[in-house]
C-alpha positions, 0 to 999 in steps of 0.5 A: 284727107287725114293720115289715120282711118276715121274708124280707128277713133273711139268716140268719147261721149261729150256732154256740155254743162252750162251755167249762167253766172259770170267768170272773173278775169282781168281784161286789158286790150281784149286779153284775158288773164284768168285769175283762178284765185277769184274765178269761177267756172260759170260760162265755161264748157265742160267737155266729157265727164270731168270733175273740174274745180278751182282750188288754191288759185289753180284749176284742177281736174280730179276725175279718176284717170283714163277719162278724156275731159276738157274745160273751155273758157268763155272767150269765142274767137278764131285767131289769137295766142293762148298759154298756160301751165299744166302738170300731173300731180299723181301717178296714174295706175298701170303705166305712162299710158294713163297720163295726158295733158293738152289744150282744146279748141271747141265750137260745139259737141259736133265740132271740137279737137284737142291735142294731147301730150303724153298717153303712152309716150305719144302726142295725138290730135283727137276730136270731131269735125261735123260729127265725124271723128278725127284721130291723128298721131303727131309725135312722142312725149312722156310726162313726169309726175309733178313737173310743170309743162308750159303749153302755148299755141297760136291760131292764125289763117286756119293754122295752129303753131304749137309749143310744148315744154318750151319746144316748138312741136308742129304747125297744124292745119286747124281741122275747124278752119277759121270757125270761131270757138273757145279754147281751154285745158284738156286732160285724161288724168288728174291734172292742175292748170294755172297761168292761163292767158288768152290773147284773141285777135290777129296774130302779128309778126312781132307776137310770133317773134316773141312766141318763138323767141321764148323757146329759143332762150332755153338750152338742152343738155345732151347726155353725151358721154365724155369721150376718152381722150387719154387712156392709161399706159400699163400701170396703176389707175386711180380715180377719186371723183373729185371733179365730174369732168374727170369721169369717163364711164358708160351707162351699160344697163339702165337706159330704155323703155322705162323712160329717162332716168338718171342713174349716175351722179358725181357729187360730194367727191364720190360716184353715185350709181343706182336709184333709191329703189331696187333696179340693176345698174351697171356702168363701165370704165374704159380701163382694162385689166387681166390679172390684178386687183380692183378696189374702191370704198363703197357705201350703200344707201338704199332703203328696204331689206339689206339682204335684197340689195347688193353692189359689185364689180365687173371684171373680165371673168364676170360680174362679181355681185356682193351681198346678194342674199348675204352671199357673193356670186359671179355672173356672165350676163344673166348666167351664174358662173359660180355657186354662192360663196362667202358671207357678207351682210351689207349695212346701209350707210356704212363704208367698206373698203372692198378689193377684188383680186383676180388671179389665174382661175381664182377670184377673191373678195376682200372687205376691210382687210379680211377675205370673205370668200374666194371661188374658181372661175371659168374665164381665166386669162380673159382681158376686158373692161372694168365696171361697177354694179349696184341695185340701189343707190351706192357711192363709190370712191377711191376707185383703183385698178392695178395693173391696167392693160393697154389697148392695141386697137383703141383710136389714137389719143391725139390726131396726127397730121392736119385734116383739111375739110371741104364741104361738097354738099349741104342738103336739108331733108324735111320729114314728109308729112301728110294731112293734119300738119300744114308745114314740115317744120322738122327735118335733118340737115346733112353736110357732106365733107371730103377730107383733103388733108393728111390727118384724120378728121374728128369734129371739134366745133359745130355751129348753126346760126352761130349757136354751138351744137357740139359742146353738149348745149344746143338750142331747143330746136336742135335735137342732136348732132353727130358726125359719121363716121366718127373719124374721117380718114384722108381722102374719104368723105363723111356726113355731119347731121343736125336733127331739127325738132323745128326750123330755127325761130326766124324761119318759123316766123317767115313760114307762118306769116307767108313771108317770101324771105329766104329760109336759110341758115349758116353752118360752121364746123372745125375739126381737131387740128383742122380748118374752119369750114362753112356753108349755108343750108336752104330749108325746103318744104318738099322732098328733093327732086331726086333721092336714093330710096334704099341701099342693099348689100351682097352677102360678101359686101362686094356689091351695093344695090342702089335704088334711085327715084325721081320724086318730081315725076313720082309725086305731084307736089315735088318741084323738078324735072320729069326726067333726069339723067345719071351722070356719076356714081360715088362710093365714099368719095371715089368715082365708081361709075365705070364699075357700076351696072346702070341699066339706063341713064334716064330716071323718069317716073319709076325707080332705077337700080344701080349695081355697084361692084367694088374690088375690096369688100367693105368692113361690116359696120362701116359707114358707106356714103353713096352719091348719084349725080345727074347731068342736070346738076341734082345730086342724090346722097345717102349714107348707111352702115354696111351689113349683108342684106338679110331678110330676117324671120325672127322669133322674138323672145322665148320663154321656158321651154314647154317642149324639148324641141323648141329651137327645132320647132322654130327652125322648122317653121321657117325662122332663121333667127331667134332672140333668146338672150333675155331669158336663157343665154345657154339656149344659144347652143341649141339655136346654133345647132339649128343654124339660127342666127342670134338677135339681141332684144332689150332697151339698155343699149350697151348693157345688152351688147355686153351681155349677149354679143358673144361668139358662142351665141353665133352671128349677131344679126341685130340689136333691137332697142324696144320702145325707145320713144318712151324716153326723149330722142336726146337721151337715146342719142346719148345712149347710142353714143355711149355704146358706139364710143365704148365699143370703138375703144375696144376696136369693135363696131356696134351690131346692126341696130334698130328701134322699136317705136311706140309711135312710129308714124308721127312727126317725132319718129324720125328724131329716133329712126334717123339714128339707127340702122333699121326701123321696127314697129308693132303690127297688131290685129287692129292694123287690119283696119288701118286705111294704109295697111297693104296699100302701095299708095301709102308707101311714101308715108311709111316710116322706113321710106321716110328715113330710107332704112330697112323696115323690120315689123313685128307681129304680136297677136298670134297668142291667147292670154288664158286667165286662171286662178292660182288658188282655185286652179280654175280657168276663168272667162277671158275678156271678150277681145281676148278669146281668140288669136289672130286667124291664119288669114288675118296673119297672112294678110298682115304680113304680106301687107308689109312685104308689099310695102317693102318690109325686110323681115318679120319678127314674131312675139313670142314663143311664149308660155309665160305665167305672168303677162303684164298688161293682159293681167287686168282682171286675173293672172293669165297664161300668155300662150303664143306661137309654138309655146302654146300648143302643148297640153300642159303649161306650168301644171295647168292644162291648156284648153284644147280649142285654145291649142288648136287656134294657136297651132293653126296660126302657128303653122300658117306662119310656117307656110308664110315663112316657107314662101317668103324665105324662098325669095328672102335674099331678093326682098332683102336687097330690093326696093319697091317700084311702081311697075305693077298695077291692077288691070281688072278685079271683080268685085272692084271695090273692097274695104274702105270702099277702096280697091279690092286688090292691091299689087306691088313690085319689088325691083331686085338689082337689074335682073329680077322683080318680085310681085305681091298681090293682096286681097283687100276684099274682106270684112274686119272683125276686131272682137273675138265674139264676132269670129275672124275677119271674112275674106271674099275671093276676087277674080283679078288680073294684074299687070307688071311693066317689064323694063327693056333691060330685063329679058324675062326667062322665068316666071314662078308662082311661089306657094307654101306647097309648091313652086310652079312655072307660069306662062303669063300673057305678054303685050308689049312691055307688060306681063299679065297674070290672072288669079281667078279666085284670089284668097289672101295673097299671091307671090310671083318671081319674074327674073332674067337670071336662071341661077336666081330661079334655080336657087329660089326653087332650092330654098323652097325645097329646103324649107318645105322639107323642114316644114314637113318635119314639124312634130304635131299632136295627135288631135284632129284639126278643126275649122276656125269657125268652130274654134272660137265658139268653144266654151271659155270656162274650165277646170283643170280636173273635172273630177277632183281626186283630192280630199280636204285636209279640213275635213279630217279631225286634228290629231293635236294642237300645240302649244296648248293656248294656240287657237285653231279656227276652221272654215267650211265655206258658206256654213262657216263664213269665208276667210279673206286674205287681203292683198296677196302679192309676190315679193318685189312686185306690185300686182293688179287690183284683182289679186288684192283680195282672195277668198278661200272656201275652205281654210284653217287659221292658225294664230301666231305660235299655234300648230295643227297636226294630223294622222295620215296613216300613210294613205296619201301621196301629196299635200297641197295648200296655199299659205298666206298672211295679211301683207299689212303684217308688221314683222314676220311670221315663221312657218314650218311644215313637218312630215314625220318629224322632218322639216319639209317647208320652212319660211318666214312670211312678211309684207314683202313675201306674204303668200306661197303655194306649197305642194309636198310629196308624202311617200307614206308619211304618217304624221303631218304638222303645220306650225307657226312661230310666236312673234311678239311683233306680229298678231297676224294669223296664218291662213292655210287655204284650200288644204288638200290631200291626194289619196293613194291610188288616185290619179293626179295629172299635175306635177310637183310645183314646189313653192312659189 
């Protein structure tokens, strides 16, 4: 069975075009090397609507992108080796989503599959087998335009060994088995293919050895930072960048979702940061300053308008930006902490000697010996690191700090004493694969060491099969390697991890050929001043017999909750014993068995909790290693960082507040944390008033921590690194290492961090998720239709169980994008799939599905009222209204349709009810682990969606005194399209049972609903409790506990949250049923009776100068005036905004103007001013009211349009004037000019200019 639902594959129409002529190739021993210089595509099979052709000796596909198509060569075989090179020569519009290249295996139109690399950062297998669709996500990959990627695969015994870009990726179980077929090239974008070689026939061992050897010949440069080994004493510091190896800087603001980008280079005796196009970049040194000076020689080399470019320095008082809009300003994070001051116009290519003078409460900027400006600042006395800033390519040289401030907390530059390392355990843990992958060739090697010496242990050298790993160069089958903690103290234990993209080449050959030879590697490692330690690792294809599923922590970090599982008893494919017996428990190398509550010593077919009590609390963020030993000799190790186990109910991202009680509304809806950092840091005070924790959202790792991890923001409970798999795992490893090393120098530890993966359930995902403290992935409406959603049996393959870290899913469909026209002020028809948000029942099902599978929180995107919405803007701009941000009547002067408000509010309030329930047992779920003690005893009807069980149930074991039971209705009809309305849930009459362990003496069974907590009296037979739910709607939540205080605190938390929910402020409209909402009409105007009159209806008072031309436009009678490509400054807009038509407009040639006598009879003037963005030069435009300038702007290709709304207040004369520009012949279009007469009502507010 394949891991993904068959229904989730969208079938692409396949057409076969056959021709009769021959194809040219050179054949030798049945090999085919295709020479596209002389070949034709006759006898090839063209799959899909592609436009394939041979040109300049290469195979091209030129059909417009996002169309899946393939070309299969005429050879028919079922075993062999195939190789070719592929590239994407052009940028596809929109995003990396529209790139994809790969290979196809084709039998006929009912039987084929292709593997696609790229496509929004992923690798996938898609196709049809016996005319049934197959779609499986396999890994992560982002393509670069113009780069040539070698693609190779070998077919043998119904399996496919696949290599891409010189890296072994996976071994697939061929969906077509050993059926003979063709192979060829695949793409969903414009692509070029060359060097196609097909070698049909039985793949020999020597061929496989050659195949894998080609990958092992390359080396991967890991972008690890240069560790700071020496810090200057108090005094001066100078760096001239003459040697790249001397540079010790950290990237602090240019890593993440956009993919891999090189922003920092040392060349030609200078340090270059930034890119050719504008993009903010920040790098930080390890050197600190208090009061003093920072100086450098600076040269900016970016293209474009200089006043949009800038550079700067980071000092403790803030980021000093120089040249931005030809001024200077200081920022703290994104918050301006000074007014603009000084004047400085940057000339590209010119060298400047720049000095920043920091004195008590004052910052002065000196350029080429002259002070250009000074300002007072609010951070007097602060000490901190120094950094550099730029938003285009900028060269820095002769960098100097005077004086430096030494560290009190930095690690010692040299190691004192001698560590003596003993290897105590080596474990290889393969990634648990399902379905399409024949072998788990990827996994993690863990070497656990004890320091028995008298000095700290810092890793210096690491070798895998004699290949060095720690020097920044590794074989391509190694993704990254690291030691945790960075320094192992004497008497402590630590872990060295080696993350494998694939097994070493010789092990791949042995596995693929079915050899019985031992699959082992040798590991050697040396620490500074220490001995060379060595060990062997045995590669296995299954999970270890015993594992630790999860480690939770108490709030005071004095207790650990450890959950141990016997894999051999739970999973039929894992070899081992049916029972194991707990013998010992260690924490950080110390035996804590005597201080551990172990309710029973036998581990059989369920999860066993162990509660470890320690004398001294752990330090937050420290590495903790737990090892559980058995009398049978199996030892289960696991390492995590210590943080209080919190169930986070977090609002991720908030936009400009549409209501003053935004933070209060978020808290009243049951949230305990909020991301506000990327919009308005000053909202922190409001969040703190509501008792909300602070989360940091971003993708720049260190840069986000520097901007937002401040005491004034309250407790930082998480750093969300979003969509990091759009860049390589090596790059992410380097960025995370930068952050941790930089903070270590300051005596700090990185906050709890978790990654948001685009492709979370793939074989490549652990390359990222093993690195971080937690796992995060998007949960959308479409996940309702995934086979594994809400199924307890799928837990084994969930991303958080794979790496045994907390799961923090986020939800993003409680929103509606409302399309609008900013020119006509109309709401437009939404796309068919966007006419509703997720319904309350769907939201409840999706959230409880994840809690059933062990989620440790719920993040929601977003409390939003954005006037721009990115990927939603396909046909028109939209208002992205979500959660509490979309329930107010007017957003940005646009009236929100009432039925939209009602839908969003219904789901928003349901989220509040869910939070009320979950928060009641939140601390229990946060430190618990899903076990196998619950079952469905009886259900009517018995079958639900996917013809599977109509009800699902799971039990979360919480320490040794509680169980949280979740029951979920799987009897529903999924309706993905908005026009179909919400999914229909049919009630189920169900009885569930939960097997209570002997050591848990039940004292209380509580049913928790949003409106009340009730005591249940379940039927008990032997060790099993039975609970009846006669009409299960969506979900039920039950607490079973032997601890009276746990029951009492659960009731208290519920009462607290229920009181907050009752305090929610609501509008006065009546709630209506969901079935009525989505049928509401979808086209509106903001004002049914427009009170404005058209300015073009008035008679012009005068036109000046005399020769200026004025053209009227009166709709259909006079022909429409069109303005091409109206775009805002600094951004590319979608196609829909590239042509705008005004039904009524005035057109002024350069140098012309028009005036009107208003006689004080109007209160507002409203219009769109626009020029053609193809304009050369600029056009200066003024609007005068009674002789006073009310609007003054120069329109250009960068800023071609603006909306103007001016208050008249009795104004009698209005003039619109254009300046005469000899370099420009583009006219000014005054689109939809309107006046609001006195006495008329206007609901809009003053928008100013945009």
